[in-house]
N, C-alpha and C positions, 0 to 999 in steps of 0.2 A: 451819574450813578449807574445807568444801564448800559453805558459803553457805546452809544450811538446806534445807527440804523443797520450797520453791516454784519455784526457777529453771527446772527442766525442765518443770514443769507450766505455768509462765507461757509457755514456748516453745510447748508443745502447744496451749494455749488461743489463742495468737496465730494459729497455723495453722488452728485450728478456726474462728476469726473470718473468716479469708480464704476458706476453703472448708470448710463444715461437715462434720464426720465423721458417717458413717452409724451407726457403732457403736464402742464402746470395749470391747476384750476384756481382761479381767483374768486374768492367768496364775496367780493364787493369791497369798497373802500381801498382800492388799489392806489388812489391818491386821496389826500386829505385836503379839502378845499374850503374848510371853515373860515380860513383867513380872508376869504373874499370880502367879508363884511368889514375888514380893516382898510379896504381901498378907500381913497378919499371920496370918490363918487358915491360909494355905498354908505359912507358915514353921513353924507348929505341927505340921502334917502332916510336913513335911520333917525336923523334929527327931527323928522316930522312926527307928529302924533300918530298913534296906531291907526285911527280912522283915516287920516289924511294919507298915510303911507299906502293903505290898501286901495285908496281911490286914485292915487297919483299915476299918471302915465309914465312909462319908462322912457326917459329922455334919451336922445341919440348918444350923448356923451356917456350916459350910464351904460347903454348897450355896448359901446366901444370899450369901456372899462371892463365889463364882464368878459367880452371876447378876449381882450388882452390878458386878463388874469388867467383864464383857463389855458390859453396857449402857452404862456410862460410857465405855468405850474406843471403842465405835462412835459414840456420841453426840458425843464430842469430835472424833475424827479425821474423821468424815464431814461435819462441819458447819463445819470451819475450813479456812483456807488456800485455795490455788488448786485443790487436789484436790476440796474440797467444791463449788467452782464447776463443775468438770468433771462431777461426778456429777449436778449439777442440770441440766446443759446437753446431755449426750451419753448416749444409751441405752447400757446396759452388759450384757455377758454375762460373768459371773465364775465361775472355778472355785475350789474349796475346797482349800487346801493347809495345810501344818503350822503356819505362823506365824499363820494365821487361828484356830488353836486353841492350840497351844503348840509350841515348837521340837521337831522330830523325832517328832511324834505319828504313831503307826503303826509306827515303826521300832524301838521298844523291845522288849525280850523279852516273851513272851506273859504272863508273870506280872505284869509292870508294867502292860501294856495292859489286862488283865482285872481289875485292882484296882478297888475301888468308887469311889475318888476319880478315877482316870483315866477310867473309864466315864462318870462324872458330868460331867467336864470336856468330854469328847467330845460328849455329848448336848446340853449347854447351848450349846457353841460352834456346833454344827451348827444349832441353832434360831435363834441370832442371825445366823449366816451367811445362812440363808434369809430371815429377816425384813428385815435391813438391805441385803443385797446383791441380793436377788431379790424382795422384797416378797411373800414366800410363807411357808408353814408346812410342817411335816413332813407333815401330813395332806393339804394342798392341792398339794404339790409334783408328784405324778403327773399332776394336772390342769393344771399350769403348764409342761409341756414336759419335765419330768425323767423319766428312766427308770432302771431298775435290774433286777437279777436277784433282788432281795430286800433288798439293802442298798446305799445310796449315792445320789448325785445326779449322774447323767450327763446330758449334753445333746447332742441332735442338732437343729440348726436351720439355716434358710436365711438367707443374708446377701444375697439377691437372686437373679436368674435364673441367674447364672453361678457362684456360690460357695456351698458348704455348710460348716458348722462342726460338728466333733465335739469335745466336751469330756469327757475321761475323768476321773472322780472317782478320784484316786490316793491317797485317804486312808481312805475308809470301810471298805475291805476289806484295807487294807495290813497286812502283818506283816513280819517280818524277811526272809521268803522269797517274799512275794507282793505285787504291786502291785494288780492286779485279778484277780478269779477268772475261770476259763475260762467260767463261765456268763455273766458280764458281757460278755465279748468276743463270745460267741455271740449274745446279745441285741443288742449294738451292731451287729454285721455284718448280722444279719437286718434291722434297721431301716434300715441304710444301703442295702441292696439294694432294700428295699421303698419307701422314702420319699424318697431323693435323686432328684430329677426327671431324666429323660433330657434331655440337653443341658447339664447342669451341667459346667463346665469344670474347676473346682478344688475340692478338699476340703482344708480346714484342719483339722489335728488338734492340739488344744491339750493339751500335757502340762506338768506342773509343772516338771520338770527335763529337760534336753536328752536326746534318745535317741541323738544322734550327738555325741560329745564325747571329748576325750582320756581315756585309761584312767587310773584312779587305784588300780590293784590294789596297787601298792607301798605306798601310804599305808594301804590297808585292812589289809594284812598287818602293817604296823608298829603301827598302832593296836590291832589285835586282840591282838598278842603282848605289848604293854606294858600293856594295860588292867588286868590283875589286879594288876600291880605298883603302878601309879599309884593304884588304888583303895585300897590299904593305906597310902598315905603322907599324913600330915596336911598336908604342904607342897604337895600336889598339888590342893588344893581348887579352885583356879581353872582347872585343866585337865581336871577330870573332871566329868561331867554330874551335876547335883543329883538327878536322878530315880533313876538306877540305878548310879551310881558308875563307869560306863564312860568312856573318853576322850571329851572334849567333841566332837571332830570325827567320832567314829565314826558317830553317827546321820546326819550329813550325807553321809558316804561311803556308808552303807547305802541312802540315798535314791536314789542314782544308778542309772539304767537299766543302766549299764555295770558296776555292782557284780557281783561273782561270783554272789551269791544271786539276782540278777534277770536275768542275761544270757540264759538259755534262754527265759524269758518274753518278753523284749525281742525276741529273734530270731523267735519265733513270730508276734508282733504285726507285725513288719516284713514277713514273708512273706505274711501274710493281707492286709495292705494292698497289697502288690505284686500279688497275685492280683486284688484288687478294682479296682486301677488298670488292670490289663490287661483285665479283663472289661468295665468301664464306660468305658474310654478316658478316664480322668480323671486330672488331675495332683494328687498328694497332697503336701502341704507341712506339716511340723511347725512349731509355734510354741511356744517355751518361754522360761523365764527362770531365776530362782533363783540363778544362779552369779555374778551381780554383774559381768558383763562382756558385751561384744557379740561376736558371731561368727556364722558360717554353716557348718553341717556339710552333708555331701552323701552320698547313696547313689546309685550309678550302675552300670549294666552296660556303660558306655562304648559305647553304640550311637549311631551318627550317622545322621541328625541327631537332636538331643536330643528333638524332638517324637515320635520313634518309640520312645523308651525309657520304658516304663511303670515301670521300676525307678528312674528318676530322681526322687529326693525330696530336697528341701532342708530343712534344719533351721535355722530362724531363731532365733537366740539373742539376746534383748534384755532386759537387766536391769542394774542397777535404776535406776528413775527418781528415787529418793530416796537409797537407801543408798550408802555410800562404796564404791568399787571396791577389789579386793584389791591388795596391794603388787605392784610390778613383778616382784619375785622369783618370786611365784606364777605370774604370766603366763609368765615365762621357763621355769619348770619344766613348765607345761602344754604349751608348745611343744616342749620336749624330749621329752615323753611322746607327742606326736602322731605317728602313722604311718598308713599305709594298712592298713586291716583288710579281710580277706576274709569275706564272708557267704555261706553256702550257701543262697541264697534261691531264688526261682522260677527264676532263672538265676544263674550266678555274679555276685555283686554286690560292689562295692568301696565302702568307707566311708572318708572322709577329711574334714578340715577345709578349707574353701575359702579361699584367700588373698584376703581382701577389703580389708584395711587396709594398703595399700602406703605410705600417708602418714598422719601424725598430723593432728589437727585444726588444727595450726598450719602444716601443709604440710611438715614435716620428714619425711624417709624413715624407715620402720620396718622393722627386720630381722625382728621377730616380727609377721607380718602376718595372723595367723589369728584372734587374739583381741585385743580392745581394752579396756584397763582404764580406761574412762571411764563416768560415769553416762550412761544412754541410754534411749531409747524408740524404737519403730518404728511406721511406718504403711504401709499398703498400699492399692492400688486396682486394680480390674480395668480393663484397657485394651481397650475393645471393638473397636478397630481391629486389634490384634494377637492378641487372645485371651490375652495374658500377664497375670500378676499381678505388678505392680511394687511391690516392697517397699523402703522406705528406712529405714535405721537412723540416727537422729539422735543423734550423740554430743556431749556437752557440751564446749564450747570451754574452753580454759585460762582459769581464773578469775582475776579481778583483785582480789578482796577479798570480804568478807562480803556477804550479800544487803542491798540497799538502800544500798550504798555505791558511789562511782564505780568503774566497771569490775566491779561485783559480779555482773552478770547479762549474760553475754557471748553467749548464744544457743548454737546448735548447728551442727555440720557434718554433712551427709547423705552416707551411703554406700548406693548403690542396687544392687539385683540384680533382673533380670527372670526370672521363673519362667514358662517357656514352657508353653503348653497342650499336652495330648496331641493327637496328630494327628487323632484322630477326633472332636474336639469339634464341628466344623462339621457332620459327618454326624449326630451325635446330636441336634443342634439342628434337623435337618430341612432345612438349607440346601441340601444337595446332591441332594435327591430330585427336585426340579423338573426336568422335561425341558428347559425353557428355560435353567435354570442350567447343566445339563450341556452343552447346545449352545454356550453362551457360553464355557465353559471350553475346549471343542474349538477354537472360533474363536480364543481367546486363544493357544492353543498354536500353531495354524497361523500366526497373525500374528507370534508370537515368532520362529519359525523363518524367516519371510520377511523380517522387518525386520532380523534379525541375521545374515542369510545370509553376508555378506562376513566378519564377525567370526568366525563359526563355522568357515568354510573356512580362514581364516588360522590359528586356534588349533589345528585338527586337523592342518593341514600342519606347523606348528611342532612339535607333540607327536609325531605319528606319520608325518609325511611322506606322508600319504595324498593322492592327486590329487583336485582338486575334482570331477571327473566321477565318480570312484568314490564319493565322499561323497554326491553327489546321487542316484546310482542305488541305492546299497546302504543308505543311512542316512536322511539328512534328507528326501530326496525321498519315500522310502517312508512315513515318518512323516506327512508332509503329505498324502499320498494317503489314508492311513488316517483322518486327521482328516476329509477330504472324505467318504469312504464312511460314517463313523460319523454325521456330521451328516445325510446323506441317509437313513440307515436307522434312526436312533434311535427314531422313532415305532413302526416295525414291530417292532424288537427288544424294545421295552418293552411292547408291547401284550399284553393277556391272550390266552391260547391255550385254545380250547375243547377238551375231552377227552371221549371216549366214557365212558359210565358203565355199571355193571352193573345188574341188575334192581332192586336195592335203591334205587338213585338214578335210576331210569328217568325220572321226571318232574321231576328237578332240573336246573338249569342249572349245570353244573360247568365250571370253567376253572382254569388255572394262572396265578397272578399273579406277575409277575417283580419282586419287591422287591429293591433293591440291598442287599448285605450290608455295604458299607463295607470298610475295610481291616482 
């Protein structure tokens, strides 16, 4: 019904041929390895009771089966179809998520995660992730740009002079109650302050699942309360997880940043990013997938203009490029659950989902306009003229049939959002420090007032009934005179000023240098 794995990759590669992509960012689940549990050796392990499963040692033949599975899985998926062509043509930065290992890895109870077999699965899948997705190894990873506080593969890298990328490993340290340790956050923020160059306008933060998303607490409570009942029913085999007998959906719900167990950690991360954005005057944007639909979340302090609001952070939600989207009923339920949430951040902050999809791909109006249940992918580019990051989500058009049939590959419709730079971006880049630049800005202001004098007088009279003479004497005329005075005296005001020194610095040439602080 969805036409196979290639249609949206075909669309992506067509765009790459028209204007080559600089980098392809994989948000996790580049391969789906859930079928590991269908291997004969894994079925033998699963046939044990849960307590015996958790106590059993990973047999050598089980280890060999796990090795063989991941090698064959990667070799097949990474060498076939249009995705294989994309990997060969576009540089990639990929994060590690659960399906790269096995569904829900990290979100199971401690007794399950610490078992010999699960530890072996984690170690082998990590090795193949580094080998196939980064051409690295566990021992070489620290020399290939990865960092950690002891465990994990986090990434901080530059995507050019205007944009940096932080990829947080949300699996290596994950438990039911933790996504990343406080030590990992400390290391990450220290690197951000030290290594992100001055003048960087945008920081992308790659997270596996959205950090801004409709709450699913009602489902958590429901799944948690019925889990023990379902686990004891033979008829419930298809709705409980093979690994620990809990409801199948519970590990997915536990993965979400908005889950009860992760909410406090989530809020601390957002506040630290708000402080970083304010300190460095940089725009932070989250990019995530996993939820099999498209959307845009938003954190804002409602400061106008948006360039002055360091709390303004968008959450780009784009997934999946291959997997089938959820039923319309799920999207309606998520819209019903969506509301404005308050965050006690650096300043009072509001979180909501942004109404992006007012029309469907066929042009028909949409009532539920915040999440779109279509396969999709997104691309973005930095606009040097505006300083904005322009992101487009490409949603799959309504299909006309299976792949390679008439009407089978219908392309995509784009939905675009402009993520404005923080106001201080030009200052950090050093553009505003030149005296010539500042003189020209003063001339621009003077010319603006002169050329639009009649329009300003008319607008002020209409709004305030202020006479033109009063406007000239008390407002616009004063500003124009201030521009003239500033242009005349700028060199003198900006010049270094010599100061007297004490006996210790008697033979030194001391002066005060007047560097601008920006806004």
